[in-house]
Biopython code that builds the backbone (N, CA, C, O; Angstrom):
import numpy as np
from Bio.PDB.StructureBuilder import StructureBuilder

atoms = [
    (1, "UNK", "N", (-1.744, 17.545, 32.783)),
    (1, "UNK", "CA", (-2.057, 16.151, 32.907)),
    (1, "UNK", "C", (-0.857, 15.403, 32.343)),
    (1, "UNK", "O", (-0.420, 15.668, 31.223)),
    (2, "UNK", "N", (-0.317, 14.452, 33.140)),
    (2, "UNK", "CA", (0.941, 13.711, 32.697)),
    (2, "UNK", "C", (0.474, 12.344, 32.285)),
    (2, "UNK", "O", (0.041, 11.553, 33.123)),
    (3, "UNK", "N", (0.555, 12.054, 31.002)),
    (3, "UNK", "CA", (0.162, 10.778, 30.459)),
    (3, "UNK", "C", (1.389, 9.868, 30.353)),
    (3, "UNK", "O", (2.424, 10.324, 29.866)),
    (4, "UNK", "N", (1.326, 8.619, 30.778)),
    (4, "UNK", "CA", (2.425, 7.700, 30.619)),
    (4, "UNK", "C", (2.494, 7.256, 29.161)),
    (4, "UNK", "O", (1.518, 7.355, 28.418)),
    (5, "UNK", "N", (3.694, 6.754, 28.760)),
    (5, "UNK", "CA", (3.809, 6.185, 27.382)),
    (5, "UNK", "C", (2.775, 5.052, 27.163)),
    (5, "UNK", "O", (2.298, 4.473, 28.139)),
    (6, "UNK", "N", (2.427, 4.734, 25.926)),
    (6, "UNK", "CA", (1.371, 3.807, 25.579)),
    (6, "UNK", "C", (1.655, 2.405, 26.194)),
    (6, "UNK", "O", (0.711, 1.704, 26.558)),
    (7, "UNK", "N", (2.918, 1.997, 26.310)),
    (7, "UNK", "CA", (3.155, 0.650, 26.857)),
    (7, "UNK", "C", (3.108, 0.594, 28.360)),
    (7, "UNK", "O", (3.122, -0.495, 28.934)),
    (8, "UNK", "N", (3.054, 1.697, 28.993)),
    (8, "UNK", "CA", (3.039, 1.783, 30.475)),
    (8, "UNK", "C", (1.705, 2.402, 30.999)),
    (8, "UNK", "O", (1.680, 3.031, 32.057)),
    (9, "UNK", "N", (0.645, 2.214, 30.262)),
    (9, "UNK", "CA", (-0.620, 2.767, 30.746)),
    (9, "UNK", "C", (-1.221, 1.907, 31.827)),
    (9, "UNK", "O", (-0.883, 0.730, 31.948)),
    (10, "UNK", "N", (-2.089, 2.465, 32.598)),
    (10, "UNK", "CA", (-2.774, 1.694, 33.645)),
    (10, "UNK", "C", (-3.577, 0.569, 32.967)),
    (10, "UNK", "O", (-3.974, 0.738, 31.814)),
    (11, "UNK", "N", (-3.827, -0.550, 33.620)),
    (11, "UNK", "CA", (-4.624, -1.603, 33.014)),
    (11, "UNK", "C", (-5.944, -1.195, 32.590)),
    (11, "UNK", "O", (-6.470, -1.726, 31.612)),
    (12, "UNK", "N", (-6.558, -0.220, 33.311)),
    (12, "UNK", "CA", (-7.951, 0.193, 32.964)),
    (12, "UNK", "C", (-7.935, 0.997, 31.664)),
    (12, "UNK", "O", (-8.979, 1.114, 31.023)),
    (13, "UNK", "N", (-6.772, 1.569, 31.237)),
    (13, "UNK", "CA", (-6.689, 2.340, 30.019)),
    (13, "UNK", "C", (-6.366, 1.508, 28.774)),
    (13, "UNK", "O", (-6.649, 1.900, 27.642)),
    (14, "UNK", "N", (-5.750, 0.322, 29.035)),
    (14, "UNK", "CA", (-5.349, -0.494, 27.930)),
    (14, "UNK", "C", (-6.558, -1.216, 27.306)),
    (14, "UNK", "O", (-7.591, -1.371, 27.958)),
    (15, "UNK", "N", (-6.428, -1.649, 26.059)),
    (15, "UNK", "CA", (-7.437, -2.437, 25.443)),
    (15, "UNK", "C", (-7.539, -3.812, 26.127)),
    (15, "UNK", "O", (-6.535, -4.391, 26.541)),
    (16, "UNK", "N", (-8.787, -4.317, 26.235)),
    (16, "UNK", "CA", (-8.885, -5.598, 26.901)),
    (16, "UNK", "C", (-8.228, -6.694, 26.066)),
    (16, "UNK", "O", (-8.360, -6.703, 24.842)),
    (17, "UNK", "N", (-7.517, -7.623, 26.723)),
    (17, "UNK", "CA", (-6.884, -8.684, 26.039)),
    (17, "UNK", "C", (-7.892, -9.712, 25.514)),
    (17, "UNK", "O", (-7.689, -10.292, 24.448)),
    (18, "UNK", "N", (-8.979, -9.938, 26.264)),
    (18, "UNK", "CA", (-9.984, -10.876, 25.909)),
    (18, "UNK", "C", (-11.056, -10.337, 24.988)),
    (18, "UNK", "O", (-12.208, -10.764, 25.047)),
    (19, "UNK", "N", (-10.680, -9.405, 24.143)),
    (19, "UNK", "CA", (-11.607, -8.837, 23.146)),
    (19, "UNK", "C", (-11.964, -9.871, 22.184)),
    (19, "UNK", "O", (-11.087, -10.606, 21.730)),
    (20, "UNK", "N", (-13.264, -9.994, 21.816)),
    (20, "UNK", "CA", (-13.626, -11.113, 20.919)),
    (20, "UNK", "C", (-12.935, -10.946, 19.545)),
    (20, "UNK", "O", (-12.828, -9.833, 19.031)),
    (21, "UNK", "N", (-12.481, -12.043, 18.975)),
    (21, "UNK", "CA", (-11.799, -12.000, 17.729)),
    (21, "UNK", "C", (-12.633, -11.425, 16.584)),
    (21, "UNK", "O", (-12.100, -10.797, 15.670)),
    (22, "UNK", "N", (-13.924, -11.645, 16.645)),
    (22, "UNK", "CA", (-14.831, -11.158, 15.613)),
    (22, "UNK", "C", (-14.806, -9.654, 15.506)),
    (22, "UNK", "O", (-14.920, -9.092, 14.416)),
    (23, "UNK", "N", (-14.652, -8.983, 16.683)),
    (23, "UNK", "CA", (-14.644, -7.520, 16.643)),
    (23, "UNK", "C", (-13.379, -7.017, 15.955)),
    (23, "UNK", "O", (-13.436, -6.082, 15.156)),
    (24, "UNK", "N", (-12.212, -7.648, 16.267)),
    (24, "UNK", "CA", (-11.018, -7.253, 15.589)),
    (24, "UNK", "C", (-11.096, -7.547, 14.117)),
    (24, "UNK", "O", (-10.634, -6.743, 13.307)),
    (25, "UNK", "N", (-11.665, -8.672, 13.740)),
    (25, "UNK", "CA", (-11.736, -9.045, 12.319)),
    (25, "UNK", "C", (-12.591, -8.094, 11.533)),
    (25, "UNK", "O", (-12.323, -7.831, 10.360)),
    (26, "UNK", "N", (-13.654, -7.555, 12.186)),
    (26, "UNK", "CA", (-14.527, -6.564, 11.469)),
    (26, "UNK", "C", (-13.706, -5.352, 11.132)),
    (26, "UNK", "O", (-13.801, -4.832, 10.021)),
    (27, "UNK", "N", (-12.913, -4.896, 12.049)),
    (27, "UNK", "CA", (-12.111, -3.695, 11.731)),
    (27, "UNK", "C", (-11.157, -3.983, 10.574)),
    (27, "UNK", "O", (-10.951, -3.143, 9.698)),
    (28, "UNK", "N", (-10.580, -5.186, 10.589)),
    (28, "UNK", "CA", (-9.625, -5.541, 9.554)),
    (28, "UNK", "C", (-10.380, -5.586, 8.198)),
    (28, "UNK", "O", (-9.871, -5.079, 7.198)),
    (29, "UNK", "N", (-11.568, -6.179, 8.166)),
    (29, "UNK", "CA", (-12.342, -6.265, 6.900)),
    (29, "UNK", "C", (-12.737, -4.852, 6.411)),
    (29, "UNK", "O", (-12.754, -4.590, 5.208)),
    (30, "UNK", "N", (-13.046, -3.972, 7.336)),
    (30, "UNK", "CA", (-13.349, -2.580, 6.954)),
    (30, "UNK", "C", (-12.143, -1.898, 6.317)),
    (30, "UNK", "O", (-12.279, -1.183, 5.324)),
    (31, "UNK", "N", (-10.977, -2.119, 6.885)),
    (31, "UNK", "CA", (-9.755, -1.556, 6.307)),
    (31, "UNK", "C", (-9.511, -2.093, 4.931)),
    (31, "UNK", "O", (-9.174, -1.332, 4.024)),
    (32, "UNK", "N", (-9.674, -3.420, 4.739)),
    (32, "UNK", "CA", (-9.504, -4.039, 3.402)),
    (32, "UNK", "C", (-10.465, -3.482, 2.394)),
    (32, "UNK", "O", (-10.076, -3.278, 1.244)),
    (33, "UNK", "N", (-11.740, -3.216, 2.771)),
    (33, "UNK", "CA", (-12.684, -2.720, 1.892)),
    (33, "UNK", "C", (-12.365, -1.310, 1.456)),
    (33, "UNK", "O", (-12.636, -0.923, 0.319)),
    (34, "UNK", "N", (-11.783, -0.538, 2.371)),
    (34, "UNK", "CA", (-11.397, 0.826, 2.033)),
    (34, "UNK", "C", (-10.296, 0.761, 1.013)),
    (34, "UNK", "O", (-10.333, 1.480, 0.015)),
    (35, "UNK", "N", (-9.273, -0.120, 1.249)),
    (35, "UNK", "CA", (-8.194, -0.301, 0.249)),
    (35, "UNK", "C", (-8.757, -0.717, -1.061)),
    (35, "UNK", "O", (-8.362, -0.171, -2.090)),
    (36, "UNK", "N", (-9.689, -1.687, -1.083)),
    (36, "UNK", "CA", (-10.281, -2.138, -2.337)),
    (36, "UNK", "C", (-10.961, -0.986, -3.077)),
    (36, "UNK", "O", (-10.829, -0.848, -4.293)),
    (37, "UNK", "N", (-11.665, -0.191, -2.348)),
    (37, "UNK", "CA", (-12.369, 0.942, -2.969)),
    (37, "UNK", "C", (-11.382, 1.962, -3.606)),
    (37, "UNK", "O", (-11.631, 2.480, -4.695)),
    (38, "UNK", "N", (-10.237, 2.238, -2.887)),
    (38, "UNK", "CA", (-9.256, 3.136, -3.440)),
    (38, "UNK", "C", (-8.595, 2.545, -4.692)),
    (38, "UNK", "O", (-8.372, 3.267, -5.664)),
    (39, "UNK", "N", (-8.283, 1.265, -4.683)),
    (39, "UNK", "CA", (-7.688, 0.633, -5.834)),
    (39, "UNK", "C", (-8.647, 0.632, -6.966)),
    (39, "UNK", "O", (-8.244, 0.890, -8.100)),
    (40, "UNK", "N", (-9.940, 0.346, -6.716)),
    (40, "UNK", "CA", (-10.924, 0.414, -7.799)),
    (40, "UNK", "C", (-11.145, 1.780, -8.340)),
    (40, "UNK", "O", (-11.445, 1.924, -9.525)),
    (41, "UNK", "N", (-11.012, 2.803, -7.526)),
    (41, "UNK", "CA", (-11.134, 4.194, -7.945)),
    (41, "UNK", "C", (-9.998, 4.544, -8.923)),
    (41, "UNK", "O", (-10.194, 5.176, -9.961)),
    (42, "UNK", "N", (-8.783, 4.086, -8.519)),
    (42, "UNK", "CA", (-7.568, 4.448, -9.348)),
    (42, "UNK", "C", (-7.565, 3.712, -10.620)),
    (42, "UNK", "O", (-7.207, 4.279, -11.652)),
    (43, "UNK", "N", (-7.953, 2.449, -10.612)),
    (43, "UNK", "CA", (-7.892, 1.563, -11.835)),
    (43, "UNK", "C", (-9.179, 1.508, -12.560)),
    (43, "UNK", "O", (-9.322, 0.704, -13.481)),
    (44, "UNK", "N", (-10.143, 2.331, -12.195)),
    (44, "UNK", "CA", (-11.456, 2.266, -12.823)),
    (44, "UNK", "C", (-11.340, 2.515, -14.355)),
    (44, "UNK", "O", (-10.939, 3.600, -14.778)),
    (45, "UNK", "N", (-11.686, 1.521, -15.157)),
    (45, "UNK", "CA", (-11.655, 1.686, -16.597)),
    (45, "UNK", "C", (-10.327, 1.506, -17.218)),
    (45, "UNK", "O", (-10.210, 1.635, -18.436)),
    (46, "UNK", "N", (-9.278, 1.204, -16.434)),
    (46, "UNK", "CA", (-7.938, 1.058, -16.963)),
    (46, "UNK", "C", (-7.486, -0.413, -16.738)),
    (46, "UNK", "O", (-7.471, -0.907, -15.611)),
    (47, "UNK", "N", (-7.128, -1.073, -17.828)),
    (47, "UNK", "CA", (-6.717, -2.476, -17.681)),
    (47, "UNK", "C", (-5.237, -2.515, -17.406)),
    (47, "UNK", "O", (-4.536, -1.506, -17.492)),
    (48, "UNK", "N", (-4.763, -3.737, -17.065)),
    (48, "UNK", "CA", (-3.374, -3.967, -16.804)),
    (48, "UNK", "C", (-2.511, -3.662, -18.005)),
    (48, "UNK", "O", (-1.440, -3.066, -17.887)),
    (49, "UNK", "N", (-2.988, -4.076, -19.159)),
    (49, "UNK", "CA", (-2.239, -3.800, -20.371)),
    (49, "UNK", "C", (-2.043, -2.286, -20.615)),
    (49, "UNK", "O", (-1.015, -1.882, -21.158)),
    (50, "UNK", "N", (-2.991, -1.475, -20.230)),
    (50, "UNK", "CA", (-2.829, 0.002, -20.358)),
    (50, "UNK", "C", (-1.722, 0.457, -19.470)),
    (50, "UNK", "O", (-0.865, 1.225, -19.907)),
    (51, "UNK", "N", (-1.699, 0.000, -18.191)),
    (51, "UNK", "CA", (-0.637, 0.421, -17.326)),
    (51, "UNK", "C", (0.772, -0.046, -17.766)),
    (51, "UNK", "O", (1.774, 0.641, -17.568)),
    (52, "UNK", "N", (0.791, -1.232, -18.363)),
    (52, "UNK", "CA", (2.070, -1.749, -18.887)),
    (52, "UNK", "C", (2.545, -0.881, -20.039)),
    (52, "UNK", "O", (3.738, -0.600, -20.151)),
    (53, "UNK", "N", (1.609, -0.445, -20.911)),
    (53, "UNK", "CA", (1.928, 0.420, -21.984)),
    (53, "UNK", "C", (2.465, 1.754, -21.491)),
    (53, "UNK", "O", (3.469, 2.259, -21.993)),
    (54, "UNK", "N", (1.800, 2.302, -20.528)),
    (54, "UNK", "CA", (2.228, 3.633, -19.893)),
    (54, "UNK", "C", (3.633, 3.508, -19.299)),
    (54, "UNK", "O", (4.477, 4.382, -19.496)),
    (55, "UNK", "N", (3.866, 2.446, -18.593)),
    (55, "UNK", "CA", (5.208, 2.206, -17.971)),
    (55, "UNK", "C", (6.275, 2.091, -19.080)),
    (55, "UNK", "O", (7.367, 2.649, -18.969)),
    (56, "UNK", "N", (5.937, 1.369, -20.128)),
    (56, "UNK", "CA", (6.965, 1.216, -21.214)),
    (56, "UNK", "C", (7.240, 2.522, -21.954)),
    (56, "UNK", "O", (8.380, 2.789, -22.335)),
    (57, "UNK", "N", (6.218, 3.327, -22.159)),
    (57, "UNK", "CA", (6.420, 4.633, -22.766)),
    (57, "UNK", "C", (7.235, 5.599, -21.869)),
    (57, "UNK", "O", (8.077, 6.354, -22.356)),
    (58, "UNK", "N", (6.967, 5.555, -20.580)),
    (58, "UNK", "CA", (7.720, 6.413, -19.696)),
    (58, "UNK", "C", (9.145, 5.995, -19.583)),
    (58, "UNK", "O", (10.011, 6.862, -19.476)),
    (59, "UNK", "N", (9.461, 4.688, -19.599)),
    (59, "UNK", "CA", (10.861, 4.190, -19.435)),
    (59, "UNK", "C", (11.571, 4.094, -20.719)),
    (59, "UNK", "O", (12.760, 3.773, -20.725)),
    (60, "UNK", "N", (10.909, 4.357, -21.853)),
    (60, "UNK", "CA", (11.603, 4.223, -23.176)),
    (60, "UNK", "C", (12.873, 5.021, -23.316)),
    (60, "UNK", "O", (13.867, 4.478, -23.798)),
    (61, "UNK", "N", (12.901, 6.298, -22.916)),
    (61, "UNK", "CA", (14.175, 7.055, -23.120)),
    (61, "UNK", "C", (15.289, 6.474, -22.276)),
    (61, "UNK", "O", (16.441, 6.461, -22.709)),
    (62, "UNK", "N", (14.974, 5.987, -21.069)),
    (62, "UNK", "CA", (16.042, 5.421, -20.196)),
    (62, "UNK", "C", (16.568, 4.097, -20.759)),
    (62, "UNK", "O", (17.758, 3.790, -20.683)),
    (63, "UNK", "N", (15.631, 3.324, -21.329)),
    (63, "UNK", "CA", (16.030, 2.017, -21.917)),
    (63, "UNK", "C", (16.899, 2.314, -23.185)),
    (63, "UNK", "O", (17.883, 1.619, -23.437)),
    (64, "UNK", "N", (16.532, 3.314, -23.942)),
    (64, "UNK", "CA", (17.274, 3.646, -25.170)),
    (64, "UNK", "C", (18.723, 4.104, -24.813)),
    (64, "UNK", "O", (19.688, 3.636, -25.417)),
    (65, "UNK", "N", (18.850, 5.001, -23.846)),
    (65, "UNK", "CA", (20.174, 5.466, -23.412)),
    (65, "UNK", "C", (21.018, 4.304, -22.877)),
    (65, "UNK", "O", (22.221, 4.216, -23.125)),
    (66, "UNK", "N", (20.341, 3.410, -22.131)),
    (66, "UNK", "CA", (21.067, 2.273, -21.527)),
    (66, "UNK", "C", (21.589, 1.382, -22.682)),
    (66, "UNK", "O", (22.729, 0.923, -22.613)),
    (67, "UNK", "N", (20.840, 1.142, -23.674)),
    (67, "UNK", "CA", (21.308, 0.339, -24.825)),
    (67, "UNK", "C", (22.446, 1.008, -25.581)),
    (67, "UNK", "O", (23.340, 0.318, -26.070)),
    (68, "UNK", "N", (22.436, 2.329, -25.689)),
    (68, "UNK", "CA", (23.543, 3.046, -26.345)),
    (68, "UNK", "C", (24.832, 2.892, -25.549)),
    (68, "UNK", "O", (25.907, 2.615, -26.079)),
    (69, "UNK", "N", (24.653, 3.095, -24.197)),
    (69, "UNK", "CA", (25.854, 2.937, -23.303)),
    (69, "UNK", "C", (26.371, 1.537, -23.348)),
    (69, "UNK", "O", (27.590, 1.366, -23.391)),
    (70, "UNK", "N", (25.553, 0.522, -23.344)),
    (70, "UNK", "CA", (26.003, -0.892, -23.424)),
    (70, "UNK", "C", (26.684, -1.085, -24.758)),
    (70, "UNK", "O", (27.717, -1.755, -24.790)),
    (71, "UNK", "N", (26.192, -0.555, -25.859)),
    (71, "UNK", "CA", (26.830, -0.700, -27.155)),
    (71, "UNK", "C", (28.192, -0.084, -27.233)),
    (71, "UNK", "O", (29.062, -0.609, -27.928)),
    (72, "UNK", "N", (28.414, 1.017, -26.541)),
    (72, "UNK", "CA", (29.707, 1.696, -26.546)),
    (72, "UNK", "C", (30.760, 0.766, -25.839)),
    (72, "UNK", "O", (31.900, 0.666, -26.293)),
    (73, "UNK", "N", (30.357, 0.098, -24.731)),
    (73, "UNK", "CA", (31.322, -0.616, -23.923)),
    (73, "UNK", "C", (31.439, -2.127, -24.291)),
    (73, "UNK", "O", (32.227, -2.863, -23.696)),
    (74, "UNK", "N", (30.610, -2.569, -25.312)),
    (74, "UNK", "CA", (30.726, -3.960, -25.715)),
    (74, "UNK", "C", (31.843, -4.180, -26.696)),
    (74, "UNK", "O", (32.068, -5.308, -27.132)),
]
sb = StructureBuilder()
sb.init_structure("model")
sb.init_model(0)
sb.init_chain("A")
sb.init_seg("    ")
for serial, (resi, resn, name, xyz) in enumerate(atoms, 1):
    if name == "N":
        sb.init_residue(resn, " ", resi, " ")
    sb.init_atom(name, np.array(xyz, "f"), 0.0, 1.0, " ", f" {name:<3s}", serial, name[0])
structure = sb.get_structure()
């Protein structure tokens, strides 16, 4: 079976142009709710200040080395 590329499909195979906007919006809302669920799963019980603290601890050695290098060349 030889299928044409997606842009060159027969009109009967393409999505209808006059599809109601509500149907498209429902799909978009479902996608957003899935994203929200994933974000809530990841950040469940962790505040923003916690993530800032984690980031500062992880980047501390790099910031320390950068300050030493800056001090040498100043």
